[in-house]
C-alpha positions as CSV (number, residue, x, y, z in Angstrom):
1,M,26.6,-3.6,-13.3
2,H,26.1,0.1,-12.6
3,N,28.0,2.1,-10.0
4,A,27.0,4.8,-7.6
5,R,28.7,6.7,-4.8
6,L,28.0,9.1,-2.0
7,T,29.7,10.6,1.1
8,L,28.5,10.6,4.7
9,D,29.9,13.4,6.8
10,P,28.4,14.5,10.2
11,A,29.4,18.1,9.5
12,F,26.7,18.4,6.7
13,T,23.3,18.2,8.3
14,I,19.7,19.0,7.3
15,A,17.7,18.9,10.5
16,P,16.9,16.8,13.5
17,V,14.8,13.7,12.9
18,N,11.3,14.7,14.1
19,R,9.5,11.7,15.4
20,R,6.3,13.1,14.1
21,L,7.5,12.1,10.6
22,F,6.5,8.5,11.5
23,G,2.8,9.2,11.8
24,S,-0.3,7.3,10.7
25,F,-4.0,8.1,10.1
26,V,-7.2,6.6,11.5
27,E,-10.4,7.6,9.7
28,H,-14.0,6.5,10.1
29,M,-13.8,4.8,6.8
30,G,-14.5,1.2,5.9
31,R,-13.0,-1.1,8.5
32,C,-10.2,1.2,9.8
33,V,-12.0,1.8,13.1
34,Y,-14.6,-0.9,13.4
35,T,-13.0,-4.4,13.3
36,G,-9.7,-2.6,12.7
37,I,-8.4,-0.9,15.8
38,F,-11.7,-1.4,17.7
39,E,-13.6,-4.7,18.0
40,P,-15.3,-5.5,21.3
41,G,-15.6,-9.2,21.9
42,H,-12.5,-10.0,19.7
43,P,-10.2,-12.6,21.5
44,A,-7.4,-10.0,21.4
45,A,-9.6,-7.0,22.6
46,D,-9.1,-5.5,26.0
47,E,-11.9,-4.3,28.3
48,Q,-12.3,-1.1,26.2
49,G,-12.7,-3.0,23.0
50,F,-9.3,-2.1,21.6
51,R,-7.6,-4.8,19.6
52,R,-4.3,-5.4,21.4
53,D,-2.8,-7.2,18.5
54,V,-3.2,-4.1,16.3
55,I,-1.8,-1.9,19.1
56,D,1.2,-4.2,19.4
57,L,1.8,-4.0,15.6
58,A,1.5,-0.2,15.6
59,T,4.1,-0.1,18.4
60,E,6.4,-2.4,16.5
61,M,5.9,-0.2,13.4
62,G,7.0,2.8,15.4
63,V,3.9,5.0,14.9
64,S,4.4,8.3,16.7
65,V,1.4,10.5,15.9
66,V,-2.1,9.5,14.5
67,R,-4.4,11.9,12.7
68,Y,-8.2,11.5,13.5
69,P,-11.1,11.3,12.6
70,G,-10.7,12.1,8.9
71,G,-10.2,12.5,6.1
72,N,-13.3,13.2,4.0
73,F,-15.3,11.8,7.0
74,V,-14.6,14.8,9.1
75,S,-16.3,17.3,6.7
76,G,-19.7,16.0,7.7
77,Y,-19.0,14.9,11.3
78,R,-20.7,16.1,14.4
79,W,-18.1,15.4,17.1
80,E,-20.8,15.6,19.8
81,D,-22.3,12.4,18.4
82,G,-19.2,10.4,19.6
83,V,-19.2,11.4,23.3
84,G,-21.4,10.6,26.2
85,P,-23.9,7.9,26.7
86,D,-26.3,8.7,23.8
87,R,-24.7,7.9,20.5
88,P,-27.0,8.6,17.5
89,I,-26.6,6.5,14.4
90,R,-26.0,8.7,11.4
91,L,-25.4,8.5,7.7
92,D,-21.9,9.2,6.7
93,R,-22.2,10.8,3.3
94,A,-18.5,10.9,2.6
95,W,-18.1,7.1,2.4
96,R,-21.7,6.1,2.1
97,Q,-21.6,4.3,5.4
98,I,-23.7,3.8,8.6
99,E,-21.8,5.5,11.4
100,T,-22.8,4.1,14.8
101,N,-20.7,6.6,16.8
102,R,-19.8,3.8,19.2
103,F,-16.2,5.0,18.8
104,G,-15.6,8.7,19.3
105,L,-13.2,11.3,20.7
106,N,-12.9,9.8,24.2
107,E,-12.4,6.2,22.8
108,F,-9.8,7.5,20.4
109,M,-7.9,9.3,23.1
110,A,-8.0,6.2,25.3
111,W,-6.7,4.2,22.4
112,A,-4.0,6.7,21.7
113,R,-2.8,6.5,25.3
114,E,-2.7,2.7,25.1
115,A,-0.9,2.8,21.8
116,G,1.6,5.5,23.0
117,V,0.9,7.9,20.1
118,E,0.3,11.6,19.9
119,P,-3.2,12.6,18.7
120,M,-3.6,14.9,15.7
121,M,-7.2,16.1,15.7
122,A,-9.2,17.4,12.7
123,V,-12.1,19.8,12.9
124,N,-15.1,20.0,10.6
125,L,-14.9,23.1,8.4
126,G,-17.2,21.5,5.7
127,T,-20.7,21.5,7.2
128,R,-19.7,23.2,10.4
129,G,-17.3,26.0,11.4
130,L,-15.7,28.3,13.9
131,Q,-18.0,27.7,16.9
132,E,-18.0,23.9,16.7
133,A,-14.2,23.9,16.4
134,C,-13.9,26.0,19.5
135,D,-16.5,23.8,21.4
136,L,-14.5,20.7,20.5
137,L,-11.2,22.3,21.6
138,E,-12.8,23.5,24.9
139,Y,-14.2,20.0,25.5
140,A,-10.8,18.4,24.9
141,N,-8.3,20.9,26.4
142,H,-10.0,23.3,28.9
143,P,-9.4,22.2,32.5
144,S,-12.8,22.7,34.1
145,G,-15.5,25.2,35.1
146,T,-17.2,25.6,31.7
147,Y,-20.0,23.8,29.9
148,W,-17.9,21.8,27.6
149,S,-15.0,21.0,30.0
150,D,-17.5,20.0,32.7
151,L,-19.4,17.8,30.2
152,R,-16.1,16.0,29.5
153,A,-15.8,15.4,33.2
154,E,-19.4,14.0,33.3
155,H,-18.3,11.6,30.6
156,G,-15.6,10.2,32.8
157,V,-12.6,12.3,31.8
158,A,-11.6,14.7,34.5
159,K,-8.3,15.9,33.2
160,P,-8.0,17.8,29.9
161,Y,-6.3,16.0,27.0
162,G,-4.0,18.8,26.0
163,I,-4.2,17.9,22.3
164,R,-1.5,20.1,20.6
165,L,-1.9,19.3,16.9
166,W,-5.1,20.4,15.1
167,C,-6.1,20.2,11.4
168,L,-8.3,23.0,10.1
169,G,-10.5,20.8,8.0
170,N,-9.6,18.3,5.3
171,E,-9.0,18.7,1.5
172,M,-11.2,21.7,1.2
173,D,-10.0,22.3,-2.3
174,G,-11.6,19.1,-3.5
175,P,-15.0,19.2,-5.3
176,W,-15.7,15.8,-3.7
177,Q,-15.4,17.3,-0.2
178,I,-18.6,17.9,1.7
179,G,-18.7,21.7,2.1
180,H,-16.1,22.3,-0.6
181,K,-14.9,25.9,-0.7
182,T,-12.9,28.2,-2.9
183,A,-9.5,29.3,-1.7
184,E,-10.8,32.7,-0.7
185,E,-13.7,31.2,1.2
186,Y,-11.6,28.6,3.0
187,G,-8.7,30.9,3.7
188,R,-10.9,33.4,5.4
189,L,-12.8,30.7,7.4
190,A,-9.5,29.0,8.4
191,N,-8.0,32.2,9.6
192,E,-10.9,33.2,11.7
193,T,-11.3,29.7,13.1
194,A,-7.5,29.6,14.0
195,K,-7.7,32.9,15.8
196,A,-10.7,31.9,17.8
197,M,-9.2,28.5,18.7
198,R,-6.1,30.2,19.9
199,M,-8.3,32.3,22.2
200,V,-9.4,29.0,23.8
201,D,-5.9,27.5,23.9
202,P,-2.9,29.5,22.8
203,D,-0.5,26.6,22.9
204,I,-2.1,24.6,20.0
205,E,-0.4,24.0,16.6
206,L,-2.6,24.4,13.6
207,V,-2.5,22.8,10.1
208,L,-3.9,24.7,7.2
209,C,-5.3,22.7,4.2
210,G,-3.1,22.7,1.2
211,S,-3.9,21.1,-2.1
212,S,-5.3,17.5,-2.1
213,N,-2.6,16.6,-4.6
214,S,-0.2,18.3,-7.0
215,R,-2.4,17.5,-10.0
216,M,-5.3,19.7,-8.8
217,P,-6.0,22.5,-11.3
218,T,-5.8,25.0,-8.4
219,F,-2.5,23.7,-7.1
220,G,-0.1,26.5,-6.3
221,A,-2.7,29.2,-6.5
222,W,-4.6,27.5,-3.7
223,E,-1.6,27.5,-1.4
224,A,-0.7,31.1,-2.1
225,T,-4.3,32.3,-1.5
226,V,-5.0,30.4,1.7
227,L,-1.6,31.4,3.2
228,E,-2.1,35.0,2.4
229,H,-5.3,34.8,4.5
230,A,-4.0,32.7,7.4
231,Y,-0.2,32.9,7.4
232,D,0.0,34.6,10.8
233,A,-2.5,32.2,12.4
234,V,-1.2,28.8,11.5
235,D,1.9,26.7,11.8
236,Y,1.8,24.1,9.0
237,L,0.4,23.7,5.5
238,S,-0.8,20.2,4.6
239,L,0.1,18.0,1.6
240,H,-1.6,14.8,0.4
241,A,-0.4,12.4,-2.2
242,Y,-1.1,8.8,-3.3
243,Y,0.7,6.9,-6.0
244,E,-0.1,3.7,-7.9
245,E,1.6,1.4,-10.4
246,D,-1.3,1.3,-12.9
247,G,0.7,-1.0,-15.3
248,D,3.8,1.2,-15.3
249,L,6.3,-0.3,-12.9
250,P,9.3,1.8,-13.8
251,G,7.3,5.0,-13.4
252,F,5.8,3.8,-10.2
253,L,9.3,3.1,-8.8
254,A,10.2,6.7,-9.5
255,S,7.1,8.1,-7.6
256,A,9.3,9.7,-4.9
257,V,10.7,12.0,-7.5
258,D,7.2,13.5,-7.9
259,M,6.8,13.6,-4.1
260,D,10.1,15.5,-3.9
261,R,9.0,18.0,-6.5
262,F,5.6,18.5,-4.7
263,I,7.4,19.3,-1.4
264,S,9.8,21.7,-3.1
265,S,7.0,23.5,-4.9
266,V,5.0,24.0,-1.7
267,V,8.0,25.2,0.2
268,A,8.7,27.7,-2.6
269,T,5.1,28.9,-2.5
270,A,5.1,29.3,1.3
271,D,8.3,31.2,1.3
272,H,7.0,33.4,-1.5
273,V,4.1,34.4,0.7
274,R,6.4,35.0,3.6
275,A,8.4,37.4,1.5
276,K,5.3,39.0,0.1
277,L,3.8,39.6,3.5
278,G,7.2,40.7,5.0
279,R,7.1,38.0,7.7
280,T,10.0,36.2,9.5
281,K,8.0,33.2,10.6
282,T,8.5,30.0,8.6
283,I,5.6,27.8,7.7
284,N,6.5,24.1,7.9
285,L,4.7,21.3,6.1
286,S,2.5,18.5,7.4
287,F,2.4,15.7,4.8
288,D,-0.5,14.2,6.6
289,E,-1.8,11.8,4.0
290,W,0.6,9.7,1.8
291,N,0.8,6.1,0.6
292,V,0.6,3.8,-2.4
293,W,-2.7,2.4,-3.5
294,N,-4.5,0.6,-6.3
295,Q,-7.2,3.1,-6.9
296,A,-7.7,1.9,-10.5
297,R,-9.2,-1.3,-9.0
298,Y,-11.7,0.5,-6.8
299,E,-15.2,1.0,-8.3
300,G,-17.5,3.5,-6.6
301,R,-20.4,1.9,-4.6
302,E,-23.9,2.5,-5.9
303,E,-26.4,5.0,-4.5
304,G,-28.4,3.7,-1.6
305,D,-25.8,1.1,-0.4
306,F,-25.1,2.6,3.0
307,E,-23.5,-0.1,5.1
308,Q,-21.9,-0.4,8.5
309,A,-18.0,-0.7,8.3
310,P,-17.9,-2.0,4.7
311,E,-14.8,-3.3,3.1
312,L,-13.3,-0.3,1.2
313,I,-10.0,-0.2,-0.7
314,E,-8.4,-3.0,1.4
315,D,-5.4,-3.3,-0.9
316,T,-3.0,-6.2,-0.7
317,F,0.4,-4.8,-1.2
318,T,3.4,-6.1,-3.1
319,A,7.2,-6.0,-2.9
320,A,7.3,-3.1,-5.4
321,D,4.9,-1.2,-3.1
322,A,7.2,-1.8,-0.1
323,V,10.2,-0.4,-2.1
324,V,8.2,2.7,-3.1
325,V,7.0,3.3,0.5
326,G,10.6,3.0,1.6
327,D,11.5,5.6,-1.0
328,F,8.8,8.0,0.2
329,L,10.3,7.8,3.7
330,I,13.7,8.7,2.3
331,T,12.1,11.7,0.6
332,L,10.4,12.9,3.8
333,L,13.6,12.6,5.7
334,R,15.5,14.5,3.1
335,H,13.1,17.4,3.6
336,A,13.2,17.1,7.4
337,D,14.0,20.8,7.6
338,R,10.5,21.7,6.4
339,V,8.4,18.5,6.6
340,T,8.0,18.1,10.3
341,V,4.8,16.1,10.5
342,A,3.8,13.2,8.2
343,C,1.0,10.6,8.4
344,Q,0.8,7.4,6.3
345,A,-2.8,6.7,5.4
346,Q,-4.2,4.6,6.9
347,L,-3.2,2.4,9.9
348,A,-5.6,-0.5,9.6
349,N,-7.3,-2.2,6.6
350,I,-7.8,0.9,4.4
351,I,-4.7,0.9,2.1
352,A,-2.9,0.0,5.3
353,P,0.3,-1.6,6.6
354,I,-1.8,-3.6,9.1
355,R,-4.7,-5.8,8.0
356,T,-7.2,-7.6,10.2
357,E,-9.8,-10.3,10.0
358,P,-13.0,-9.7,12.0
359,G,-12.8,-12.1,14.9
360,G,-9.5,-13.3,13.5
361,P,-5.8,-12.4,13.2
362,A,-4.0,-9.2,12.4
363,W,-1.0,-9.2,10.1
364,R,1.7,-7.1,8.6
365,Q,1.6,-6.1,4.9
366,T,4.7,-5.6,2.8
367,I,4.7,-1.9,3.3
368,F,4.9,-2.4,7.1
369,H,8.5,-3.4,7.0
370,P,10.3,-0.3,5.5
371,F,8.3,1.9,7.7
372,A,9.1,0.0,10.9
373,L,12.8,-0.3,10.1
374,T,13.1,3.4,9.2
375,A,11.2,4.5,12.3
376,R,13.5,2.3,14.4
377,H,16.8,3.2,12.9
378,A,16.5,6.8,11.4
379,R,17.1,8.9,14.5
380,G,19.3,11.8,15.6
381,T,20.0,14.2,12.7
382,V,19.5,13.9,9.0
383,L,22.7,14.2,7.0
384,R,22.8,15.9,3.6
385,V,23.5,13.2,1.1
386,E,24.1,13.9,-2.6
387,P,24.5,10.6,-4.5
388,V,26.2,10.3,-7.8
389,S,24.2,7.8,-9.6
390,P,23.3,6.5,-13.1
391,Y,19.9,7.3,-14.4
392,V,16.9,5.2,-15.4
393,E,14.3,6.2,-18.0
394,T,10.6,6.3,-17.2
395,S,7.7,7.4,-19.3
396,R,6.0,9.0,-16.3
397,Y,8.8,11.2,-14.9
398,G,11.5,11.1,-17.5
399,S,15.1,10.3,-16.6
400,V,15.5,9.8,-12.8
401,P,18.4,8.8,-10.6
402,Q,18.7,5.0,-10.1
403,L,19.8,5.5,-6.5
404,S,17.7,7.3,-3.9
405,A,19.4,7.6,-0.5
406,V,19.3,9.4,2.9
407,A,21.3,9.1,6.1
408,T,21.0,9.9,9.7
409,V,23.6,10.1,12.5
410,D,23.1,9.7,16.3
411,E,25.1,9.1,19.4
412,E,25.6,5.4,18.7
413,G,26.2,5.4,15.0
414,A,24.7,6.2,11.6
415,T,22.0,4.8,9.4
416,L,22.0,4.8,5.6
417,I,18.8,4.0,3.7
418,A,19.0,3.3,-0.1
419,V,16.6,2.4,-2.9
420,N,17.7,0.9,-6.3
421,R,14.9,2.0,-8.6
422,S,15.9,-0.1,-11.6
423,T,13.7,-3.0,-12.4
424,T,16.6,-4.9,-14.0
425,D,20.0,-3.8,-12.9
426,A,21.9,-4.2,-9.7
427,L,23.9,-1.2,-8.4
428,D,27.3,-1.3,-6.8
429,L,27.3,1.3,-4.1
430,T,30.4,2.9,-2.6
431,A,29.9,5.3,0.4
432,D,32.7,7.3,1.8
433,V,32.2,7.0,5.6
434,R,35.7,8.0,6.8
435,A,34.3,11.0,8.7
436,L,32.1,8.7,10.8
437,R,34.9,6.3,11.8
438,P,32.6,3.3,11.9
439,S,33.7,0.1,13.6
440,S,31.2,-2.2,11.9
441,V,28.2,-2.4,9.6
442,T,25.1,-4.5,9.4
443,A,22.7,-4.3,6.5
444,Q,19.2,-5.5,5.7
445,V,17.4,-5.6,2.3
446,I,13.9,-6.0,0.8
447,A,14.3,-7.5,-2.6
448,E,12.1,-10.1,-4.3
449,D,12.5,-11.8,-7.7
450,D,8.8,-11.1,-8.4
451,P,8.0,-7.4,-7.8
452,H,4.3,-8.3,-7.5
453,Q,4.8,-10.8,-4.7
454,T,2.5,-10.1,-1.8
455,S,4.9,-11.1,0.9
456,V,8.4,-10.0,1.6
457,A,11.3,-11.1,3.7
458,V,13.7,-8.6,5.3
459,R,17.0,-10.4,4.7
460,P,20.6,-9.6,5.6
461,L,22.5,-8.0,2.8
462,G,25.6,-10.2,3.2
463,E,27.8,-8.3,0.7
464,A,27.9,-5.1,2.7
465,R,31.4,-4.5,4.1
466,L,33.7,-1.8,5.3
467,D,36.9,-1.4,3.3
468,G,39.4,1.3,4.4
469,G,36.8,3.9,5.3
470,Q,34.5,2.9,2.4
471,L,31.2,1.1,2.7
472,R,30.7,-1.2,-0.2
473,A,27.6,-3.1,-1.1
474,T,25.6,-4.3,-4.1
475,L,22.0,-3.2,-4.2
476,P,19.8,-5.7,-6.0
477,A,17.4,-4.4,-8.6
478,L,14.2,-3.1,-7.3
479,S,15.3,-3.1,-3.7
480,W,15.2,-1.1,-0.4
481,S,18.2,-1.4,1.9
482,L,19.1,-0.2,5.3
483,F,22.7,0.0,6.6
484,R,23.5,0.5,10.3
485,L,27.0,1.8,11.0
486,A,28.3,1.4,14.6
487,T,30.6,4.2,15.8
488,T,30.8,3.3,19.5
């Protein structure tokens, strides 16, 4: 048995828990929209065609903000196709699909209202540019009296949406991206687009595209270049990352170590540019695509196979996937001073916590549970937690701490979330909680004997107890645990 310890003290804080950390992502890809969140005629659909069973699960999951409409899709998208009575059917070149445009901006905004989530809108800087971005913003946010705002009213939406969060394109560093650009090209375009959009609505918040992942050959240099162009005009820099097991379970369980390094590297680059430019403003991070996936199992579809809402990367997730997703949430919270927006990709069917059957049920995948419990219980302020832990060896990331942990404190108590990354060894945890003066503790755990089991149960962790100002518990191997300490 291995031992680990940590201390929780409300005097040592990182930042408030921003509810935007518990975001998701809806892209016109595969069945995320059509037969995912939108399926007219489904027994659970409302009069607008929205699947209420999916909305109920998104609410249970605690989703706070949803990025839309892409993703790679947005880089070839004409937003005008998705508003008004005439909806042209188009080829979506990003995912080789037939796009009916039956679901567009106004449907998404109605869905977001029903789901109680904040919209995060992306503009096309691949095949389009500054003017189209400003037109979309005017349509969405300007009150009335102009062509685009009056057109919105003609389409049945009299009041402006007031969308605050806007992404300046998507993954523009990627050669796969429609309209891919160099850092110089994108940085200049993003800066000019941001300035023009602020002329339409000065209250918006803008997200600049960072690297698509930390393995890109231009990583670091891309961030520095685009920020030097657009630092004054934007509020956030984006990060994207996906991780898969690919036959290496110990390395996969340590994936959050790489996510942590990725965040720290981007923070360092952003702050370098701030110093170089002599600015006082701090650029925060939007980790607006993250998840686990099984990309190795996905084979590209052949040329000429354009289909409507095809089944694409509809992964079935495992217990190990749930633990890793829980560890990613720990990492995002530990960086809450700089990561203030985050979106798990995607909400329904596409590598998603929620799966649906056309005409049939919707259900929770394993990765749903750590997200839902973290969103529910991690509130208030993030505490600085520095665990003392044994290490485990991995071929992917070297020697990594066996224990990953974060804590939050609020008016009613505190929450401690912990992951045991070992595939074989349980971990005895002792947490000094005297400064919190807790009166009781409850604990839940996700741990299965088979890490590749495709269903999980959230069970009470019965061994958790308070002992003279110490929280003591045994964390099973390959597990995610959440402790709730009551202080009132």
